[in-house]
N, C-alpha and C positions, 0 to 999 in steps of 0.2 A: 304817732301815738304813744303817750306815757304808760310805763308798765302796769300802775294800779296804784291804789291808796295808799300811802305810807311807804312806796317803794320807788327811789330814785334811780332813773336810767344809769347815772353815772356807777351807781352800787351795782346795778344789776349786771353792766358791762365788765366793771372789775371782776366781780365774782365769775363770770364766765371765762375772761382770760385767765384767771386764776386756777379755777378746776376743770374747766374744758378744754383750756389751750387755744382758744378762739375769741375775737371780738364780734360784737353784734352787727350785722347788716341792715336788719329790720326786725321790728315788733311785728309779728303776724296777727297776734291776739292778745287780749288781756281779758280775764274774768276771775271771778272769785266768789266763795262763799265761807268756807272754814278757813282757807288759803287764797292768796293772790295767785292766780295760775297765768303764767304768760307762754305764749309760744313764740320762740325767737328762731329766726334764721342766722346762723354763724356764718363765718368766712367758708368759701369752698360749699356753700349752697347746703351746709349740714342744717338740719333742723331738730331742734329739742323744746321739750317743755321744762320749765323752771317753776317750782313752787315755793312760794316765801310765806312763812308764817310765824307768829309769836312763839318763840321756845316753849316747849313744855315737855315733861318727861313722857307722856302719852305719845308724843311724836316719834320718840325714839323706838317704841313698840309698834306702831303702824308701819314704820318704815322697815322695821325689821320683817313684819307679816311681808309686805309687798316683795321684798328681796325673797324671802323664803319662797313665796307662791312662783316667782318667776324661775328661780332655780330648780324647782319641783316640776317645772313643765307646764305650769298652769298659764293659760293666755292672759298676758297682762302685759302693759309696756317695760321694756328693759330699763331697770334702774342703772344710772349712769354716774351718779354722784349721791352719796348720801348726805345726811344733815350736816351743813358748814354754815359759820355765821356769815351773815349779809348786812353789814350794820348793825341796827338793834334786832333784827330778824335772823332766823335760821332758814336756809333753801336747800332742796333737793333737785335734781334733774334726772329725767327719764327720756326715752325714745319718743318721738312724735309718732301716734298712730292715729291717721285721718280715716283710713275706710274702714269699710263696714257698714252694715245696716242696724235700724234701729231695732227691726223686728227680725225674727227667724223666719223661714219660709210658711211657717204655721202661724203666723200672726201673734194674735194674743194667747194663743194657747197655753196653757202653764208648763207642759211638760219639760220643754227645752229649758225653760229658766229655771225649774226646780231642779233638773239634773245637773245643771252647771254650778247651782249653789251648792247641792249635794257634793260633786265633785271638790269644790274650794274646802269645804268643812272637813272633808277625808284628808285633804293635804295638809291643811292647817294644824290639823290634830296631830301631825307628827313634829310639829315645831318645838323646838327646845330653847331655853334660856331666853324667853320673850319678857320683857319688862312688863309693867302694869300698862293695862288699856284704860285704867279709869282716869278721869270721869268719862263715862260712856256719853255720846251725844244725847240730848234731850228726849229727841224723837225715838229713841230706842227703849226706853222704860220710865217709870216713875220713880226710880230710886235715885234721889238727885240730892239726898243730904238734908232735907227740909221738910217739916211737917206739913207745909203747905201743899196743896195739890200739884200745881202746876209748876215746873221748872222755867228759869228764865230762857226765853225763846232764843235759838240761835241764829235768826235772820229778821228779828223785829224788836223795836224798842218799845215794849208795852210789858205791864203787870198783868199776867194772864188771871192773876188770881184776884186782882181789882176790877178787872174788866167785865161788864155788863155782857150777858149772852145767855142763849137758851140754856135751862138748867138740865136738857137731857143731856147736853154735851158733857157737862161736870159729871153727872150720874154715870156716863159710860166710862169715863175716865176713874171712877171710883170704883166700878167693878173691877175694871183691868188692874188697877193697883192691888185691891186686896187678894186678887187670884195670883199675880205674879209675886206677893209678899209671901206667898205660902209655898213658893217653889223649892223643892229639894233637888232638883235635876243638876247633873254635874256640867261643868262649863265648858264650853267649846269656842274655837276661834273661828269668826265669820266676818261677812260684810254685812253692814248695818244699814245701807242705803242702796239695796238691790231693786233698781228699777232702770227704765229705760235710758235714762240720760247719763247712765254710769256703764253701760253695755253696748258692745257692737257684737254684730252677727256676721257670719258668711254662710249661707245657704241655713242649714240647721243646726250648726255648730257654732259655739260661741268663738269671737274672733278675739276680743279684748276688754277686759274689766279695768275701770279707773276709779279713782277716788280711794285710795287705800288710806286716807286718814278717817275713813268711816269705818275702820276694821273695829269689832269689838269683841270683847270675850263675854259670853252670856249663856245661859241654858240652850241647848242646840235646838228645844222646840220654840223658845223665844227668836233665835235667829230665822228659822223657818217662818215663823209666824209672821214677823215684821215683813219679810220678802212676800210673803202669799198675799197679803193685804195691799200692796203697792207695785208690784213688779211690772204691770203693762201701762202705768201712767205714764203719759205724754205732757199732761197739764193738770191742774184741780178739776177733778169731776170725772176723769178717765180711769181712776183707780180700779183695782179689782172688784167685781161683784162678789158675793158669798159664795155662788157657785163657782167661779175661779179661783176664789181661796181654797175651797175644798179640793179642788182638782190639783192645785199645786202642792198643798200638804200630803195628799195621797201619792203623786208623784214623787216627791220629795223622799217620803218613807220608803218607797219602791226602789230609788236609786241608792238609798243608803243601806238597804236590805236590813231593815228594822221597823217594827211598828212602834209608835208613841204609845205609853200606857194612857189610860184615861185621862190622869191628872197632867201628863205632858201634854196630850190635845189640848186640853183647856188652856194649858199656858200659852200655847201657840195661838190660841183665837184670842186671848186676853193681849197678846202682844200686838196682833194686828189692830185690834179694837183700841189700843193704845195710841198707836200711831196715827190712826186714821182721826181718833179724838182730838188729838194734839194739833194735827194740821186744821182741823174744823174748828177749833177754838181759837187759833191765831186769826182765820179769816173772819170769823164772828166778831172779835175782837176790833178787827184793823179795817174790815172791809164791808161790815154790817150784816154779813150772810155766810153760810159756811156751804161748802161746795163737795168738799171731800168726803162727808158723811152726812146722810139723811136720818132722820129719827127712826124712821122704819128700819133701816139696815143696820143702825145702831142696836135696835131691839133684837135683830135676828143674831147680831154678832155676840151679843152679851149672853143670849140662851146658851151658845155654843160654848162660851167662856165658862158660864156657870156649871153647865152640865145637868144631867137628869138629877 
């Protein structure tokens, strides 16, 4: 099995020899989205995960957040090697964590997911000297430095602004953008892709969190709102219902021992509306239909984002 696109086995093996002191016995898996993630078995049966990606200032910040979270006792894979060159790429390594359940014992119930995110935001709030986390991934907000509504997708080659699709999806995104543009909330650090694919559980306790490249600095209601809209998703169409998002936001505020002001709560709903509209727009543009958001649910979420 080859390591992944743009990544040569010889470069990966040389990197492991140099920074981990062992050669590769086997490639266990290779996948990727923002990064090429490769599971490798080294000599003496040691198993690690190597992540290779294009260099960027943002990576230094997300790597620092991962290490800070681990050193603060938050459950995540142990960082083994920070960012080091690998050919034209940079790579890091972390311990391989393969156990844990996709859901806690309570299944889709929002409370454990919200409490774990609140724990992370509290831990990350103490981080110091973190470089810029800009630009944020496109699914986390509409502030992408362009007057056009839609940013460049992270996972598809399509111009969403030129794509045909239901007008109601664009309207949902416009509402979200307007609400979020008016935000005056202080920034916090959190995880911008808080859903089942990046989380594992043991019983009711969070066991590990992956994908620290998705760390973001954003208003805290935005961090919570993004997660509230997608946390239980296992595939498109299984995202949170409006009731589940409400339960998530309530549980998050209780865990943080603070209540969002009315404007902050609207920001949270707007952030959730944005991520769901972004996914729906991509689906409509490339697959002909949206499954991550319906028009009816879009209206419900807009009402909460706009407020009374």
